[in-house]
C-alpha positions in Angstrom: 11.3 -9.2 27.4 8.6 -10.2 26.6 7.2 -9.0 23.0 3.9 -9.3 21.6 4.2 -8.6 17.9 0.3 -8.1 16.0 0.0 -8.7 12.7 -2.7 -6.3 11.5 -3.5 -7.7 8.4 -7.1 -9.6 8.5 -5.2 -11.4 5.3 -3.7 -15.2 6.5 -1.5 -14.5 3.7 -0.1 -11.1 3.6 3.3 -8.9 3.1 2.8 -7.5 7.1 2.8 -11.4 8.3 5.9 -11.9 6.5 7.5 -8.8 8.2 5.6 -9.7 11.5 7.0 -13.3 11.7 10.1 -12.3 10.6 10.5 -10.5 13.2 9.0 -12.2 15.7 11.7 -14.6 14.7 14.7 -12.6 15.0 13.9 -11.7 18.3 14.0 -15.1 19.1 17.3 -15.0 18.0 18.1 -11.8 20.5 16.9 -13.9 23.3 13.8 -12.3 23.2 10.3 -14.2 24.4 8.2 -13.1 21.1 4.6 -13.9 20.8 2.9 -13.6 17.3 -1.1 -12.7 17.4 -3.0 -12.0 13.9 -6.1 -9.5 14.2 -9.6 -11.2 13.1 -10.2 -12.0 9.7 -13.7 -10.0 9.9 -15.2 -8.2 12.9 -13.1 -7.2 16.0 -15.8 -8.9 18.5 -15.2 -8.8 22.0 -13.9 -12.2 22.0 -10.7 -11.1 19.8 -10.5 -7.9 21.8 -10.4 -10.1 25.0 -7.9 -11.9 23.3 -5.8 -8.7 22.6 -6.2 -7.7 26.6 -4.7 -11.2 27.6 -1.5 -11.1 25.7 -1.0 -7.8 25.9 -1.1 -7.6 29.5 1.7 -10.1 29.7 3.8 -8.5 27.5 6.4 -5.8 28.2 6.4 -4.4 25.0 3.9 -4.0 22.0 5.4 -3.4 17.8 2.1 -3.5 15.8 2.7 -4.1 11.5 0.1 -2.8 9.8 -0.5 -2.4 6.0 -1.9 0.9 4.3 -5.6 0.8 3.0 -6.5 4.3 1.4 -4.0 5.8 3.7 -4.7 4.1 7.2 -4.7 0.9 8.7 -7.1 -1.9 8.0 -10.7 -1.3 9.1 -10.7 -4.5 11.6 -7.1 -3.2 12.8 -9.0 0.3 14.1 -11.8 -1.2 15.3 -9.1 -3.5 17.9 -7.8 -0.4 18.7 -10.8 1.8 19.8 -11.6 -1.7 21.5 -8.7 -2.0 23.6 -9.0 1.5 24.2 -12.6 1.4 25.8 -11.8 -2.2 27.8 -8.4 -0.6 28.9 -9.4 -0.6 33.1 -8.9 -4.3 32.3 -5.5 -4.0 31.6 -5.7 -2.6 35.3 -2.8 0.6 34.6 -0.2 -2.4 32.7 1.4 -0.1 30.0 3.7 -2.2 27.5 6.1 0.1 25.6 4.4 0.5 22.3 6.5 0.5 18.7 4.6 0.7 14.9 5.8 -0.5 11.6 3.6 0.7 8.8 4.0 -0.6 5.1 2.5 0.3 1.8 3.3 -0.3 -1.9 4.1 3.4 -2.3 7.7 4.3 -2.0 7.2 7.6 -0.8 7.6 8.0 3.0 4.7 10.7 3.3 2.3 8.0 2.8 3.0 6.2 5.8 2.9 9.1 8.4 -0.7 9.3 8.9 -0.8 5.5 9.9 2.2 5.9 12.1 0.8 8.7 13.6 -2.6 6.8 14.8 -0.4 4.5 16.1 1.2 7.0 18.5 -1.8 9.2 19.1 -3.8 5.4 20.5 -0.3 5.2 22.3 -0.8 8.7 24.0 -4.8 7.7 24.9 -3.5 4.4 26.7 -1.4 6.0 28.3 1.7 4.3 27.4 5.1 5.2 26.1 5.2 5.5 22.1 8.9 3.8 21.2 8.6 5.4 17.8 7.7 4.0 14.5 9.0 2.9 11.2 7.4 2.1 7.8 8.8 0.7 4.7 7.4 1.2 0.8 6.9 -1.0 -2.3 6.4 -4.0 -0.2 4.0 -5.0 -2.9 6.3 -7.4 -4.8 6.7 -9.6 -2.1 3.7 -11.2 -1.8 3.4 -12.5 1.3 6.7 -15.2 0.8 9.0 -15.1 3.5 11.2 -11.8 3.6 14.7 -14.0 2.6 13.3 -15.7 -0.7 12.1 -12.1 -1.5 15.4 -11.0 -3.0 15.6 -7.2 -3.6 11.8 -6.5 -3.0 12.9 -7.4 0.8 16.4 -5.7 0.6 15.5 -2.5 3.1 13.2 -4.6 5.1 16.2 -7.3 5.6 18.8 -4.5 6.4 16.7 -2.6 8.5 14.8 -5.3 11.0 17.8 -6.0 12.7 18.5 -2.6 13.9 14.8 -2.5 15.0 15.2 -5.6 16.5 18.4 -4.4 18.6 16.2 -1.3 19.7 13.2 -3.6 21.0 15.4 -6.1 22.7 17.5 -3.1 24.7 13.9 -1.6 25.3 14.6 1.8 23.6 13.3 4.1 21.0 14.0 3.3 17.5 17.0 4.9 16.5 17.8 7.8 14.0 19.2 5.3 12.4 16.5 2.9 12.2 14.1 5.4 10.9 16.5 6.7 8.6 17.0 3.4 7.1 13.4 2.2 7.0 12.5 5.6 4.8 14.7 4.4 2.3 12.9 3.3 -1.1 13.6 -0.3 -1.7 13.9 0.2 -5.2 16.8 0.9 -7.6 15.8 4.2 -9.2 16.2 7.6 -7.8 12.5 8.0 -5.9 11.9 10.9 -8.5 11.9 8.5 -11.4 10.1 6.0 -9.3 7.3 8.3 -9.2 7.4 9.0 -12.6 7.2 5.3 -13.7 4.5 4.6 -11.6 2.5 7.4 -13.2 2.8 6.8 -16.7 1.7 3.4 -15.2 -1.3 4.6 -14.1 -2.0 6.8 -16.9 -1.6 3.7 -19.7 -4.0 1.4 -17.6 -6.4 4.8 -17.2 -6.0 5.0 -21.2 -6.8 0.9 -21.7 -9.9 0.9 -19.6 -11.0 3.9 -20.9 -11.0 5.6 -17.5 -10.7 9.4 -17.2 -8.2 10.4 -14.5 -9.2 13.9 -13.9 -12.5 13.0 -13.3 -14.7 14.7 -10.8 -17.0 11.7 -9.4 -18.7 13.9 -6.9 -19.2 17.2 -8.9 -22.5 18.6 -9.7 -23.8 17.9 -13.1 
C-alpha cells in the first residue's frame, strides 16, 4: 500500500505536523510505503497543485490531517482541495482511498464534524471512496512536539492512531472502535467539567481585558 499523508497546516511546527509525522512513521513500521507532503505556507498556487496531483496519482490511499481554524480547515488547504478538484482530469480516473483526520483544541467532538463533513464531500465530488474520518480534541497543549514527548496531552492520540494505521494498512474504513476512541476527551476530567472550566477561564480573560462577551458586534446602533 502506497499511502500519501497530507499535512494540512501551513505552519512548519504544528500539532498537525506532529500527528502527520507520527502517522507516517507508524505506517512505515506496519510495512506500508508512506509519503508525507505539507500544503504550501501561503498560497496554494498551480505548482503546489501540480505536486499534489503527482503524489496523488501514485497513491493507493490518501490521509488528510488538518487543524480546525474558525470551524473549518485552513484557507490554504481548502483552496488546494478546490484546485485539485478543478484539475481532477489530470488524475486520469485514478481514485485513491480517502481518509480524514481533524483536530482542534476544543474537546467536544461536534467541533470537528463540519471539517470532516467537508472532507467527505470533497471525496464524493472527486469520485473517491470515503473511508471515514476521525477527530481529536484538546490538541493545543501538544505545541508541535513529537507525540511521545507530549505526555498526557497526546495519550489519546497515541492510543487511537495505531488502530487507524491498522485500518489504513488493511484498506478498510475506519472502524467504529477507532472512531469512538478518537472522540474521547484527552483531559482527566468529565467533559461537562472541562467545558465549565474553559468557560470560567474565558470569562476571566474577558474581564481582565475589559471585553464584553455579550456584545453584538454587528448589531445596528
